[in-house]
NUGUTI-316794 format. One line per field, with one value per residue: x, y, z of N, C-alpha, C in turn; residue number from 1; residue in one letter. Coordinates in nm, 3 decimals. Example, Ala and Ser with C-alpha at 12.3 -4.5 7.8 and 13.67 -1.06 7.14 Angstrom:
residues 2
nxx <- 1.319,1.285
nyy <- -0.569,-0.225
nzz <- 0.780,0.708
caxx <- 1.230,1.367
cayy <- -0.450,-0.106
cazz <- 0.780,0.714
cxx <- 1.320,1.290
cyy <- -0.330,0.003
czz <- 0.780,0.787
pati <- 1,2
torgu <- A,S
//
This chain:
residues 307
nxx <- 3.474,3.371,3.502,3.392,3.075,3.036,3.161,2.939,2.740,2.554,2.245,2.111,1.810,1.693,1.452,1.323,1.390,1.247,1.040,1.096,0.992,0.747,0.714,0.612,0.331,0.307,0.399,0.197,-0.047,0.052,0.096,-0.178,-0.316,-0.191,-0.252,-0.523,-0.524,-0.418,-0.587,-0.860,-0.793,-0.692,-0.943,-1.130,-0.992,-0.986,-1.266,-1.319,-1.177,-1.284,-1.529,-1.711,-1.899,-1.792,-1.614,-1.537,-1.430,-1.423,-1.402,-1.181,-0.976,-1.008,-0.925,-0.668,-0.581,-0.601,-0.430,-0.199,-0.190,-0.148,0.133,0.265,0.252,0.371,0.638,0.716,0.567,0.660,0.938,0.930,0.797,0.981,1.181,1.071,1.082,1.333,1.689,1.865,1.832,1.863,1.941,2.047,2.248,2.152,1.892,1.771,1.756,1.572,1.359,1.285,1.229,0.997,0.804,0.784,0.714,0.454,0.291,0.294,0.181,-0.073,-0.187,-0.203,-0.371,-0.597,-0.640,-0.720,-0.956,-1.106,-1.117,-1.269,-1.507,-1.581,-1.614,-1.827,-2.019,-2.054,-2.028,-2.193,-2.260,-2.064,-1.916,-1.837,-1.699,-1.491,-1.367,-1.253,-1.139,-0.865,-0.781,-0.819,-0.618,-0.382,-0.390,-0.389,-0.141,0.041,-0.030,0.103,0.362,0.490,0.510,0.671,0.906,0.994,1.075,1.257,1.475,1.530,1.603,1.849,1.977,2.045,2.186,2.432,2.551,2.767,2.781,2.792,2.694,2.498,2.254,1.935,1.644,1.400,1.129,1.154,1.290,1.354,1.386,1.426,1.530,1.766,1.893,1.976,2.163,2.407,2.736,2.804,2.594,2.346,2.210,2.015,1.912,1.699,1.584,1.435,1.253,1.099,1.017,0.879,0.668,0.540,0.448,0.270,0.090,-0.034,-0.186,-0.366,-0.490,-0.599,-0.797,-0.958,-1.101,-1.209,-1.404,-1.556,-1.660,-1.809,-1.994,-2.128,-2.228,-2.406,-2.620,-2.817,-2.972,-3.168,-3.120,-2.861,-2.738,-2.800,-2.626,-2.397,-2.380,-2.385,-2.126,-1.927,-1.868,-1.724,-1.495,-1.405,-1.407,-1.190,-0.979,-0.961,-0.886,-0.627,-0.485,-0.518,-0.351,-0.075,-0.026,0.000,0.220,0.418,0.427,0.528,0.767,0.883,0.868,0.917,1.080,1.187,1.035,0.807,0.705,0.893,0.699,0.490,0.617,0.668,0.429,0.316,0.472,0.413,0.144,0.047,0.095,-0.085,-0.351,-0.476,-0.435,-0.599,-0.861,-0.946,-1.021,-1.238,-1.411,-1.484,-1.592,-1.797,-1.959,-1.988,-2.238,-2.273,-2.026,-2.048,-2.265,-2.179,-1.979,-2.116,-2.297,-2.077,-1.988,-2.218,-2.372,-2.522,-2.328
nyy <- -1.081,-0.798,-0.489,-0.240,-0.081,-0.045,-0.285,-0.461,-0.488,-0.620,-0.773,-1.108,-1.253,-1.492,-1.580,-1.678,-1.956,-2.136,-2.186,-2.298,-2.524,-2.483,-2.244,-2.172,-2.182,-2.012,-1.784,-1.723,-1.706,-1.493,-1.278,-1.258,-1.175,-0.932,-0.789,-0.768,-0.605,-0.360,-0.302,-0.271,-0.079,0.140,0.193,0.283,0.521,0.659,0.694,0.874,1.087,1.151,1.221,1.501,1.510,1.349,1.492,1.537,1.567,1.308,1.130,1.230,1.175,0.903,0.844,0.905,0.696,0.477,0.548,0.518,0.257,0.161,0.250,0.135,-0.131,-0.132,-0.116,-0.361,-0.589,-0.621,-0.647,-0.896,-1.062,-1.105,-1.230,-1.457,-1.631,-1.636,-1.734,-1.652,-1.480,-1.201,-0.852,-0.511,-0.306,-0.030,-0.061,-0.226,-0.057,0.146,-0.014,-0.097,0.148,0.235,0.040,0.074,0.329,0.333,0.174,0.306,0.568,0.449,0.442,0.705,0.816,0.703,0.823,1.070,1.005,0.909,1.145,1.314,1.182,1.204,1.477,1.523,1.391,1.427,1.713,1.845,2.107,2.271,2.157,2.203,2.423,2.376,2.156,2.265,2.330,2.413,2.318,2.049,1.990,2.052,1.878,1.621,1.640,1.656,1.382,1.242,1.325,1.345,1.039,0.980,1.132,1.058,0.794,0.834,0.947,0.757,0.537,0.667,0.684,0.393,0.347,0.424,0.241,-0.013,-0.314,-0.676,-0.907,-1.032,-1.171,-1.173,-1.279,-1.274,-1.199,-0.971,-0.629,-0.514,-0.278,-0.316,-0.575,-0.536,-0.369,-0.563,-0.679,-0.533,-0.483,-0.431,-0.368,-0.105,0.164,0.286,0.085,0.003,0.213,0.354,0.170,0.147,0.394,0.440,0.237,0.291,0.573,0.517,0.347,0.524,0.653,0.462,0.416,0.678,0.674,0.447,0.564,0.798,0.667,0.516,0.740,0.852,0.655,0.655,0.895,0.849,0.689,0.834,0.929,0.816,0.874,0.959,0.730,0.569,0.711,0.637,0.363,0.371,0.538,0.496,0.215,0.106,0.231,0.140,-0.140,-0.142,-0.048,-0.243,-0.472,-0.367,-0.335,-0.601,-0.735,-0.599,-0.656,-0.925,-0.916,-0.781,-0.955,-1.194,-1.077,-1.009,-1.232,-1.476,-1.746,-1.928,-2.151,-2.155,-2.288,-2.229,-2.156,-2.062,-1.848,-1.708,-1.630,-1.475,-1.253,-1.130,-1.073,-0.832,-0.675,-0.792,-0.832,-0.557,-0.372,-0.520,-0.590,-0.327,-0.112,-0.283,-0.312,-0.043,0.043,-0.141,-0.079,0.198,0.383,0.616,0.572,0.325,0.347,0.513,0.351,0.155,0.281,0.356,0.121,0.039,-0.155,-0.374,-0.427
nzz <- 0.544,0.434,0.309,0.295,0.208,-0.074,-0.171,-0.204,-0.472,-0.589,-0.504,-0.387,-0.448,-0.244,-0.187,-0.413,-0.449,-0.371,-0.562,-0.823,-0.909,-1.021,-1.166,-1.423,-1.385,-1.188,-1.283,-1.488,-1.362,-1.166,-1.368,-1.481,-1.251,-1.217,-1.446,-1.373,-1.141,-1.271,-1.457,-1.305,-1.137,-1.303,-1.429,-1.230,-1.172,-1.406,-1.445,-1.222,-1.283,-1.543,-1.532,-1.392,-1.224,-1.020,-0.905,-0.633,-0.282,-0.153,-0.358,-0.487,-0.304,-0.304,-0.585,-0.560,-0.412,-0.558,-0.733,-0.602,-0.561,-0.808,-0.832,-0.616,-0.680,-0.938,-0.858,-0.791,-0.923,-1.227,-1.214,-1.050,-1.211,-1.444,-1.290,-1.191,-1.431,-1.489,-1.454,-1.281,-0.983,-0.922,-0.808,-0.848,-0.635,-0.631,-0.767,-0.578,-0.354,-0.458,-0.531,-0.256,-0.139,-0.296,-0.254,0.024,0.080,-0.084,0.076,0.305,0.219,0.158,0.418,0.480,0.291,0.363,0.620,0.539,0.407,0.609,0.768,0.619,0.562,0.851,0.884,0.672,0.773,1.054,1.091,0.891,0.774,0.769,0.605,0.315,0.336,0.510,0.363,0.114,-0.225,-0.202,0.062,0.010,-0.182,-0.078,0.142,-0.009,-0.125,0.091,0.210,-0.004,0.016,0.275,0.352,0.133,0.195,0.447,0.381,0.193,0.349,0.512,0.313,0.194,0.423,0.473,0.233,0.302,0.475,0.583,0.460,0.509,0.361,0.114,0.052,0.007,0.202,0.042,-0.180,-0.276,-0.237,0.086,0.312,0.578,0.568,0.445,0.618,0.812,0.723,0.754,0.864,1.138,1.409,1.450,1.629,1.446,1.315,1.458,1.554,1.312,1.178,1.412,1.439,1.207,1.232,1.460,1.391,1.193,1.298,1.476,1.262,1.210,1.453,1.471,1.257,1.332,1.540,1.440,1.269,1.468,1.616,1.418,1.369,1.610,1.615,1.413,1.488,1.565,1.364,1.104,0.855,0.856,0.911,0.677,0.540,0.628,0.597,0.322,0.234,0.417,0.483,0.284,0.303,0.576,0.540,0.338,0.515,0.702,0.536,0.452,0.716,0.820,0.618,0.654,0.916,0.889,0.760,0.908,1.148,1.029,0.935,1.175,1.371,1.243,1.242,1.112,1.094,0.917,0.604,0.286,0.063,0.217,0.361,0.123,0.029,0.237,0.213,-0.008,0.022,0.049,-0.134,-0.315,-0.234,-0.130,-0.341,-0.532,-0.425,-0.302,-0.514,-0.627,-0.410,-0.370,-0.628,-0.650,-0.402,-0.391,-0.497,-0.693,-0.851,-0.947,-1.092,-1.294,-1.409,-1.499,-1.682,-1.865,-1.953,-2.079,-1.999,-1.738,-1.427
caxx <- 3.417,3.391,3.575,3.298,2.950,3.062,3.195,2.813,2.718,2.425,2.189,2.062,1.663,1.674,1.308,1.282,1.461,1.147,0.938,1.150,0.922,0.608,0.727,0.531,0.188,0.279,0.416,0.067,-0.120,0.086,0.050,-0.306,-0.330,-0.143,-0.351,-0.660,-0.500,-0.395,-0.750,-0.948,-0.756,-0.721,-1.095,-1.172,-0.914,-1.043,-1.408,-1.339,-1.123,-1.374,-1.685,-1.717,-1.990,-1.731,-1.482,-1.566,-1.303,-1.410,-1.378,-1.042,-0.896,-1.011,-0.848,-0.534,-0.544,-0.609,-0.297,-0.081,-0.200,-0.052,0.252,0.337,0.265,0.491,0.771,0.714,0.522,0.752,1.061,0.893,0.745,1.074,1.243,0.996,1.115,1.514,1.762,1.941,1.753,1.961,1.908,2.166,2.210,2.078,1.772,1.727,1.703,1.463,1.223,1.198,1.164,0.853,0.716,0.744,0.642,0.333,0.237,0.281,0.096,-0.212,-0.240,-0.205,-0.470,-0.723,-0.676,-0.780,-1.079,-1.180,-1.152,-1.338,-1.663,-1.599,-1.662,-1.940,-2.144,-2.067,-2.025,-2.218,-2.314,-1.948,-1.823,-1.783,-1.588,-1.365,-1.307,-1.260,-1.039,-0.736,-0.736,-0.821,-0.510,-0.284,-0.408,-0.333,0.007,0.109,-0.046,0.219,0.511,0.530,0.582,0.786,1.032,1.034,1.133,1.372,1.554,1.564,1.689,1.971,2.057,2.055,2.274,2.555,2.593,2.864,2.721,2.862,2.614,2.412,2.153,1.794,1.561,1.254,1.096,1.176,1.389,1.283,1.499,1.458,1.635,1.889,1.987,2.008,2.295,2.511,2.850,2.791,2.447,2.358,2.085,1.925,1.841,1.593,1.493,1.385,1.165,1.012,0.928,0.759,0.551,0.473,0.389,0.151,0.008,-0.121,-0.267,-0.466,-0.587,-0.703,-0.923,-1.057,-1.147,-1.298,-1.516,-1.623,-1.741,-1.907,-2.102,-2.184,-2.339,-2.518,-2.721,-2.917,-3.061,-3.189,-3.060,-2.704,-2.723,-2.805,-2.518,-2.285,-2.360,-2.335,-1.998,-1.821,-1.855,-1.631,-1.378,-1.392,-1.367,-1.044,-0.897,-0.956,-0.794,-0.502,-0.450,-0.468,-0.226,0.033,-0.006,0.067,0.354,0.486,0.450,0.621,0.923,0.965,0.885,0.934,1.197,1.224,0.936,0.724,0.765,0.920,0.583,0.411,0.679,0.656,0.289,0.285,0.583,0.366,0.003,0.010,0.095,-0.184,-0.479,-0.530,-0.453,-0.709,-0.972,-1.002,-1.107,-1.364,-1.502,-1.551,-1.649,-1.932,-2.027,-2.011,-2.342,-2.237,-1.914,-2.103,-2.367,-2.090,-1.904,-2.254,-2.334,-1.986,-2.001,-2.353,-2.466,-2.522,-2.204
cayy <- -0.970,-0.679,-0.378,-0.122,-0.095,-0.043,-0.427,-0.528,-0.412,-0.713,-0.891,-1.224,-1.270,-1.631,-1.620,-1.753,-2.096,-2.259,-2.171,-2.324,-2.635,-2.434,-2.105,-2.127,-2.165,-1.890,-1.662,-1.696,-1.638,-1.340,-1.205,-1.226,-1.075,-0.777,-0.735,-0.723,-0.501,-0.226,-0.278,-0.217,0.062,0.247,0.198,0.359,0.654,0.732,0.718,0.977,1.211,1.210,1.276,1.606,1.497,1.266,1.570,1.590,1.523,1.188,1.056,1.255,1.090,0.745,0.839,0.871,0.558,0.378,0.567,0.472,0.104,0.119,0.314,0.056,-0.256,-0.119,-0.128,-0.495,-0.696,-0.625,-0.723,-1.033,-1.138,-1.114,-1.323,-1.605,-1.695,-1.617,-1.855,-1.590,-1.400,-1.080,-0.717,-0.421,-0.238,0.085,-0.105,-0.296,0.063,0.189,-0.091,-0.099,0.295,0.261,-0.063,0.100,0.458,0.308,0.133,0.431,0.641,0.387,0.490,0.869,0.858,0.628,0.909,1.175,0.959,0.904,1.271,1.341,1.126,1.266,1.621,1.513,1.336,1.509,1.865,1.869,2.249,2.358,2.047,2.269,2.549,2.283,2.044,2.339,2.269,2.452,2.245,1.926,1.973,2.055,1.727,1.515,1.675,1.594,1.238,1.173,1.385,1.292,0.903,0.999,1.212,0.970,0.687,0.869,0.974,0.608,0.479,0.728,0.627,0.273,0.318,0.449,0.125,-0.129,-0.469,-0.804,-0.996,-0.998,-1.256,-1.126,-1.383,-1.251,-1.203,-0.842,-0.568,-0.461,-0.184,-0.375,-0.679,-0.487,-0.312,-0.642,-0.748,-0.454,-0.551,-0.404,-0.328,0.000,0.197,0.340,-0.020,-0.029,0.335,0.381,0.081,0.151,0.529,0.431,0.177,0.392,0.677,0.481,0.274,0.619,0.670,0.346,0.451,0.792,0.634,0.378,0.657,0.883,0.581,0.502,0.855,0.847,0.567,0.712,1.013,0.813,0.604,0.924,0.972,0.717,0.973,0.947,0.556,0.535,0.798,0.564,0.235,0.393,0.574,0.454,0.093,0.062,0.266,0.051,-0.246,-0.120,-0.051,-0.400,-0.559,-0.311,-0.366,-0.742,-0.781,-0.535,-0.716,-1.045,-0.883,-0.756,-1.069,-1.261,-1.011,-0.991,-1.348,-1.594,-1.829,-2.075,-2.268,-2.169,-2.335,-2.144,-2.119,-1.972,-1.718,-1.612,-1.563,-1.372,-1.128,-1.062,-1.065,-0.684,-0.625,-0.847,-0.796,-0.427,-0.310,-0.570,-0.569,-0.194,-0.079,-0.364,-0.261,0.116,0.012,-0.198,-0.027,0.341,0.392,0.690,0.512,0.219,0.377,0.563,0.258,0.078,0.354,0.362,-0.009,0.022,-0.285,-0.369,-0.523
cazz <- 0.584,0.310,0.353,0.276,0.145,-0.224,-0.235,-0.234,-0.574,-0.624,-0.402,-0.434,-0.375,-0.221,-0.175,-0.536,-0.453,-0.341,-0.680,-0.938,-0.975,-1.067,-1.188,-1.523,-1.343,-1.098,-1.387,-1.548,-1.244,-1.149,-1.486,-1.483,-1.126,-1.229,-1.546,-1.338,-1.053,-1.362,-1.519,-1.209,-1.081,-1.391,-1.444,-1.123,-1.202,-1.550,-1.431,-1.135,-1.359,-1.657,-1.471,-1.321,-1.098,-0.897,-0.857,-0.474,-0.175,-0.119,-0.512,-0.531,-0.221,-0.363,-0.717,-0.527,-0.334,-0.669,-0.833,-0.512,-0.566,-0.934,-0.798,-0.546,-0.784,-1.055,-0.800,-0.749,-1.031,-1.344,-1.182,-0.997,-1.343,-1.502,-1.196,-1.209,-1.546,-1.498,-1.353,-1.171,-0.911,-0.860,-0.837,-0.823,-0.512,-0.650,-0.779,-0.454,-0.250,-0.541,-0.506,-0.124,-0.128,-0.382,-0.207,0.157,0.060,-0.112,0.203,0.412,0.152,0.194,0.536,0.471,0.219,0.455,0.727,0.472,0.367,0.751,0.795,0.498,0.614,0.954,0.865,0.599,0.861,1.183,1.066,0.723,0.769,0.736,0.503,0.191,0.369,0.559,0.242,-0.006,-0.324,-0.177,0.152,-0.047,-0.260,0.030,0.215,-0.078,-0.139,0.243,0.194,-0.071,0.033,0.415,0.358,0.038,0.243,0.524,0.326,0.125,0.453,0.557,0.214,0.187,0.545,0.443,0.150,0.365,0.579,0.568,0.441,0.511,0.313,-0.011,0.035,0.065,0.199,0.016,-0.321,-0.330,-0.153,0.195,0.375,0.714,0.552,0.396,0.728,0.878,0.638,0.807,0.938,1.295,1.442,1.484,1.696,1.374,1.259,1.554,1.557,1.206,1.175,1.525,1.418,1.088,1.281,1.582,1.321,1.090,1.410,1.522,1.164,1.224,1.547,1.441,1.147,1.370,1.617,1.348,1.224,1.584,1.635,1.295,1.410,1.747,1.558,1.292,1.561,1.614,1.257,0.989,0.723,0.877,0.916,0.531,0.445,0.687,0.542,0.191,0.210,0.516,0.496,0.195,0.373,0.689,0.454,0.287,0.619,0.761,0.424,0.467,0.829,0.827,0.528,0.707,1.056,0.863,0.710,1.028,1.222,0.957,0.933,1.320,1.456,1.162,1.302,1.009,1.110,0.808,0.466,0.180,0.016,0.310,0.367,0.016,0.022,0.331,0.195,-0.116,-0.013,0.070,-0.281,-0.384,-0.192,-0.112,-0.478,-0.615,-0.338,-0.270,-0.633,-0.641,-0.292,-0.407,-0.762,-0.630,-0.304,-0.403,-0.589,-0.792,-0.922,-0.996,-1.221,-1.397,-1.477,-1.587,-1.816,-1.949,-2.030,-2.156,-1.949,-1.590,-1.369
cxx <- 3.464,3.444,3.484,3.170,2.967,3.106,3.062,2.751,2.563,2.384,2.138,1.925,1.659,1.543,1.264,1.313,1.347,1.024,0.970,1.059,0.777,0.593,0.647,0.377,0.171,0.326,0.276,-0.036,-0.093,0.045,-0.094,-0.359,-0.283,-0.218,-0.458,-0.630,-0.490,-0.544,-0.827,-0.917,-0.762,-0.876,-1.143,-1.129,-0.988,-1.186,-1.419,-1.273,-1.218,-1.502,-1.684,-1.795,-1.926,-1.614,-1.522,-1.448,-1.314,-1.354,-1.212,-0.947,-0.888,-0.933,-0.713,-0.501,-0.534,-0.455,-0.184,-0.076,-0.100,0.091,0.352,0.362,0.371,0.615,0.799,0.685,0.607,0.875,1.028,0.858,0.873,1.181,1.221,1.063,1.290,1.552,1.839,1.863,1.836,1.920,2.025,2.148,2.137,1.918,1.679,1.667,1.580,1.361,1.171,1.157,1.022,0.775,0.673,0.683,0.504,0.235,0.199,0.169,-0.074,-0.270,-0.263,-0.345,-0.598,-0.761,-0.760,-0.928,-1.168,-1.231,-1.256,-1.493,-1.690,-1.660,-1.796,-2.057,-2.165,-2.080,-2.066,-2.233,-2.189,-1.838,-1.764,-1.691,-1.488,-1.293,-1.314,-1.135,-0.889,-0.690,-0.730,-0.678,-0.383,-0.274,-0.343,-0.195,0.086,0.085,0.053,0.356,0.552,0.582,0.703,0.918,1.071,1.105,1.252,1.502,1.612,1.651,1.820,2.042,2.123,2.169,2.422,2.611,2.689,2.816,2.815,2.789,2.553,2.295,2.029,1.691,1.409,1.238,1.135,1.254,1.304,1.391,1.533,1.556,1.758,2.003,2.030,2.138,2.446,2.631,2.828,2.659,2.467,2.202,1.970,1.836,1.719,1.499,1.395,1.256,1.046,0.944,0.822,0.637,0.458,0.377,0.259,0.052,-0.080,-0.224,-0.387,-0.535,-0.670,-0.821,-0.998,-1.151,-1.249,-1.426,-1.615,-1.699,-1.839,-2.045,-2.191,-2.286,-2.439,-2.640,-2.854,-3.010,-3.061,-3.127,-2.902,-2.677,-2.709,-2.671,-2.403,-2.250,-2.316,-2.186,-1.906,-1.786,-1.749,-1.486,-1.337,-1.333,-1.224,-0.963,-0.870,-0.856,-0.653,-0.422,-0.401,-0.350,-0.096,0.079,0.048,0.208,0.473,0.516,0.564,0.761,0.973,0.961,0.896,1.088,1.237,1.120,0.823,0.790,0.797,0.804,0.497,0.468,0.659,0.507,0.270,0.376,0.483,0.213,-0.039,0.012,-0.001,-0.325,-0.562,-0.542,-0.568,-0.844,-1.040,-1.100,-1.219,-1.464,-1.563,-1.640,-1.817,-2.019,-2.078,-2.103,-2.296,-2.122,-1.972,-2.191,-2.273,-2.038,-2.008,-2.291,-2.219,-1.968,-2.113,-2.426,-2.447,-2.392,-2.296
cyy <- -0.867,-0.557,-0.258,-0.170,-0.113,-0.206,-0.491,-0.438,-0.486,-0.774,-0.996,-1.224,-1.428,-1.669,-1.704,-1.916,-2.189,-2.252,-2.222,-2.443,-2.596,-2.290,-2.068,-2.097,-2.026,-1.756,-1.624,-1.642,-1.500,-1.241,-1.157,-1.121,-0.935,-0.716,-0.670,-0.611,-0.367,-0.191,-0.215,-0.082,0.206,0.284,0.301,0.507,0.729,0.769,0.839,1.080,1.238,1.240,1.372,1.589,1.425,1.361,1.634,1.519,1.384,1.085,1.090,1.172,0.941,0.742,0.815,0.754,0.443,0.399,0.524,0.307,0.080,0.162,0.202,-0.089,-0.257,-0.133,-0.259,-0.590,-0.696,-0.685,-0.865,-1.110,-1.187,-1.229,-1.455,-1.682,-1.702,-1.727,-1.781,-1.482,-1.288,-0.947,-0.620,-0.350,-0.125,0.034,-0.161,-0.159,0.135,0.119,-0.108,0.054,0.282,0.179,0.014,0.239,0.441,0.266,0.214,0.508,0.580,0.448,0.640,0.895,0.823,0.728,1.009,1.117,0.978,1.029,1.341,1.295,1.181,1.419,1.637,1.472,1.407,1.650,1.880,2.009,2.322,2.250,2.131,2.382,2.472,2.212,2.147,2.273,2.291,2.364,2.089,1.888,1.971,1.919,1.624,1.530,1.614,1.444,1.174,1.218,1.335,1.153,0.893,1.027,1.126,0.846,0.721,0.916,0.840,0.522,0.538,0.689,0.488,0.245,0.354,0.332,0.021,-0.256,-0.574,-0.936,-0.943,-1.095,-1.205,-1.231,-1.358,-1.243,-1.071,-0.772,-0.499,-0.404,-0.266,-0.500,-0.653,-0.429,-0.433,-0.707,-0.651,-0.517,-0.525,-0.339,-0.200,0.067,0.238,0.218,-0.057,0.096,0.354,0.304,0.113,0.307,0.506,0.358,0.238,0.507,0.647,0.407,0.400,0.673,0.593,0.401,0.586,0.772,0.560,0.470,0.736,0.794,0.542,0.617,0.876,0.759,0.590,0.816,0.968,0.723,0.681,0.949,0.865,0.754,0.927,0.801,0.519,0.595,0.687,0.443,0.241,0.427,0.540,0.300,0.052,0.120,0.175,-0.099,-0.241,-0.109,-0.159,-0.475,-0.509,-0.360,-0.503,-0.794,-0.716,-0.603,-0.865,-1.054,-0.882,-0.868,-1.177,-1.210,-1.034,-1.139,-1.481,-1.651,-1.952,-2.175,-2.266,-2.227,-2.213,-2.062,-2.013,-1.854,-1.627,-1.543,-1.453,-1.240,-1.066,-1.010,-0.907,-0.615,-0.690,-0.808,-0.649,-0.388,-0.382,-0.554,-0.430,-0.123,-0.148,-0.329,-0.149,0.117,-0.035,-0.125,0.115,0.356,0.493,0.650,0.406,0.241,0.429,0.477,0.177,0.164,0.341,0.231,-0.054,-0.103,-0.282,-0.481,-0.620
czz <- 0.470,0.386,0.373,0.189,-0.013,-0.258,-0.254,-0.339,-0.624,-0.497,-0.469,-0.362,-0.369,-0.205,-0.298,-0.553,-0.441,-0.457,-0.811,-0.999,-1.025,-1.121,-1.319,-1.483,-1.261,-1.186,-1.442,-1.471,-1.186,-1.237,-1.505,-1.383,-1.138,-1.347,-1.478,-1.252,-1.146,-1.396,-1.418,-1.159,-1.186,-1.430,-1.357,-1.141,-1.319,-1.516,-1.341,-1.224,-1.469,-1.632,-1.363,-1.204,-0.991,-0.867,-0.720,-0.396,-0.177,-0.239,-0.521,-0.423,-0.278,-0.489,-0.675,-0.464,-0.455,-0.748,-0.735,-0.519,-0.695,-0.919,-0.716,-0.611,-0.887,-0.997,-0.770,-0.870,-1.164,-1.332,-1.133,-1.116,-1.407,-1.427,-1.193,-1.307,-1.570,-1.385,-1.254,-1.108,-0.848,-0.877,-0.778,-0.694,-0.517,-0.665,-0.669,-0.347,-0.324,-0.500,-0.358,-0.091,-0.194,-0.303,-0.049,0.155,0.006,-0.003,0.294,0.354,0.160,0.299,0.549,0.412,0.306,0.548,0.657,0.449,0.511,0.793,0.714,0.549,0.754,0.938,0.771,0.681,1.002,1.167,0.933,0.706,0.714,0.646,0.388,0.201,0.429,0.448,0.117,-0.087,-0.258,-0.057,0.090,-0.112,-0.174,0.105,0.130,-0.095,-0.017,0.237,0.121,-0.034,0.170,0.397,0.248,0.113,0.363,0.480,0.247,0.222,0.500,0.455,0.186,0.295,0.529,0.343,0.194,0.442,0.501,0.552,0.453,0.476,0.190,-0.048,0.112,0.064,0.169,-0.129,-0.378,-0.217,-0.029,0.274,0.508,0.689,0.496,0.526,0.825,0.817,0.691,0.885,1.093,1.322,1.481,1.528,1.574,1.303,1.330,1.551,1.430,1.179,1.279,1.507,1.320,1.149,1.366,1.503,1.247,1.182,1.444,1.385,1.180,1.338,1.530,1.330,1.220,1.473,1.551,1.320,1.364,1.633,1.549,1.331,1.522,1.696,1.470,1.365,1.580,1.522,1.155,0.870,0.738,0.868,0.793,0.470,0.510,0.611,0.388,0.144,0.296,0.536,0.402,0.251,0.476,0.632,0.410,0.387,0.676,0.663,0.470,0.615,0.845,0.749,0.603,0.843,0.996,0.822,0.810,1.114,1.162,0.947,1.087,1.388,1.369,1.205,1.219,1.011,0.992,0.678,0.380,0.111,0.091,0.331,0.265,-0.005,0.110,0.309,0.097,-0.105,0.023,-0.044,-0.377,-0.355,-0.202,-0.266,-0.561,-0.564,-0.333,-0.381,-0.650,-0.537,-0.316,-0.519,-0.748,-0.527,-0.300,-0.514,-0.714,-0.900,-1.007,-1.103,-1.324,-1.488,-1.560,-1.702,-1.918,-2.030,-2.103,-2.092,-1.795,-1.536,-1.290
pati <- 1,2,3,4,5,6,7,8,9,10,11,12,13,14,15,16,17,18,19,20,21,22,23,24,25,26,27,28,29,30,31,32,33,34,35,36,37,38,39,40,41,42,43,44,45,46,47,48,49,50,51,52,53,54,55,56,57,58,59,60,61,62,63,64,65,66,67,68,69,70,71,72,73,74,75,76,77,78,79,80,81,82,83,84,85,86,87,88,89,90,91,92,93,94,95,96,97,98,99,100,101,102,103,104,105,106,107,108,109,110,111,112,113,114,115,116,117,118,119,120,121,122,123,124,125,126,127,128,129,130,131,132,133,134,135,136,137,138,139,140,141,142,143,144,145,146,147,148,149,150,151,152,153,154,155,156,157,158,159,160,161,162,163,164,165,166,167,168,169,170,171,172,173,174,175,176,177,178,179,180,181,182,183,184,185,186,187,188,189,190,191,192,193,194,195,196,197,198,199,200,201,202,203,204,205,206,207,208,209,210,211,212,213,214,215,216,217,218,219,220,221,222,223,224,225,226,227,228,229,230,231,232,233,234,235,236,237,238,239,240,241,242,243,244,245,246,247,248,249,250,251,252,253,254,255,256,257,258,259,260,261,262,263,264,265,266,267,268,269,270,271,272,273,274,275,276,277,278,279,280,281,282,283,284,285,286,287,288,289,290,291,292,293,294,295,296,297,298,299,300,301,302,303,304,305,306,307
torgu <- V,M,D,N,A,S,D,V,T,M,F,T,L,S,G,F,N,G,I,V,N,Y,K,F,T,L,F,A,L,T,F,V,C,Y,C,V,I,V,Q,V,N,V,T,L,I,L,T,I,I,M,D,K,G,L,H,E,P,M,Y,I,F,L,C,N,L,C,I,N,S,L,Y,G,T,A,G,F,Y,P,K,F,L,I,D,I,L,S,T,S,H,V,I,S,Y,A,G,C,L,V,Q,S,L,V,V,H,S,S,V,C,A,D,F,S,I,L,V,L,M,A,Y,D,R,Y,V,A,I,C,Q,P,L,V,Y,H,S,V,M,N,P,Q,R,V,S,A,L,V,F,A,A,W,M,L,P,L,T,Q,L,I,V,I,T,V,S,T,S,T,L,R,L,C,G,S,Q,I,S,K,L,Y,C,V,T,Y,V,I,R,K,L,Q,C,S,S,S,I,S,T,V,I,F,P,A,F,I,I,T,F,Y,S,C,H,V,L,L,I,I,Y,S,Y,F,Y,I,M,K,T,C,L,T,S,K,E,D,R,R,K,F,I,Q,T,C,L,P,H,V,S,S,L,I,V,V,I,V,C,L,L,F,D,L,V,H,M,R,F,D,S,G,T,L,S,D,N,A,R,N,F,M,A,I,Q,F,L,L,F,P,P,L,I,N,P,L,I,Y,G,I,K,L,T,P,I,R,N,R,I,Q,N,F,L,G,K,K,I
//
C-alpha cells in the first residue's frame, strides 16, 4: 500500500493490451479517422467564420460545437496514436488529469451547446417576432461563454479534488484517462467518489430533458403551419439527429463504465470506450454540412463543384 498520492507518478493504460496483434492497421484507421474529423470540423468552422451571411446565432452555436469537437479529440487522438505504436503505454499523473479534464469537459460542453441550439430554434419558431431582440449579439456571446465556462469550471473542481486523493494503484483499464477510474484507485472510499459523478450525470441529464422538451414543444407548434413544418425539417432535424448520436454514444459509455463486469471482450470494451470520441465529432459536421442548405451552398461554392 502506498503512503500517499505522490507515490503514484505514472499510470499504465492497460486497455492497450488487447490491440498488440493489429496495431499497425488500427494506427492507419485511427490516423485517417482523426484527419477526417479535423478536416470536416475545420471546413465548417471556416465556412461560418468567413461568410458574414452565416453570422447568425444558430451558426455561431454550430461553430462552437465544431470547435468543441476539435478540443475534445485533441485531448485523445494524438496521445492514442503515439500509444498504439509504443511498447509502453504509460501516462504521467499530471497528463492523466489533464486528459480526463479535456475529454470530460468537452463531453459536457457538447450538451451545453446543444441546449443553446434547442433554445435558439425554440425562440425562432415559437416566438419569431421577438427572435432578434431575444437572441441579440450580447446575449449570444454570454450564452456561448456560459456554455464553455460552466463545464470547464465543474471539471476543474473535480480534477483538483481528484489530484488530492491517496491512490493505491496505477493501472487504468482503458485507452485513456477517466476521472471516475482514477477515483476508483483511491486507498479508502469517500463520499465524493459517488457525489461528483452523480451530480454531473444528473446535471447534464437535465440538459437532455430540456432539449427533448424544447423539440417536442417546437414540433407541436409546427403542426399548425406548413411554413413552420418546413422550417422544422430544415433546421431542427439536424439538431435532433446530432442529439440522438451524442445521447446514444454517452449511454453506451455510461452503461459500459457502470455495469461492465468483465463479460465483454477487450476489443468490445475498447470500442465502447472510444465511440464517444469517434462518432459525434465525425457525424455532427457531416449532418449539418449536408442538411443545412446555407452551409451546403457555401461549401459547394467554395469547392466550385457539387457535393
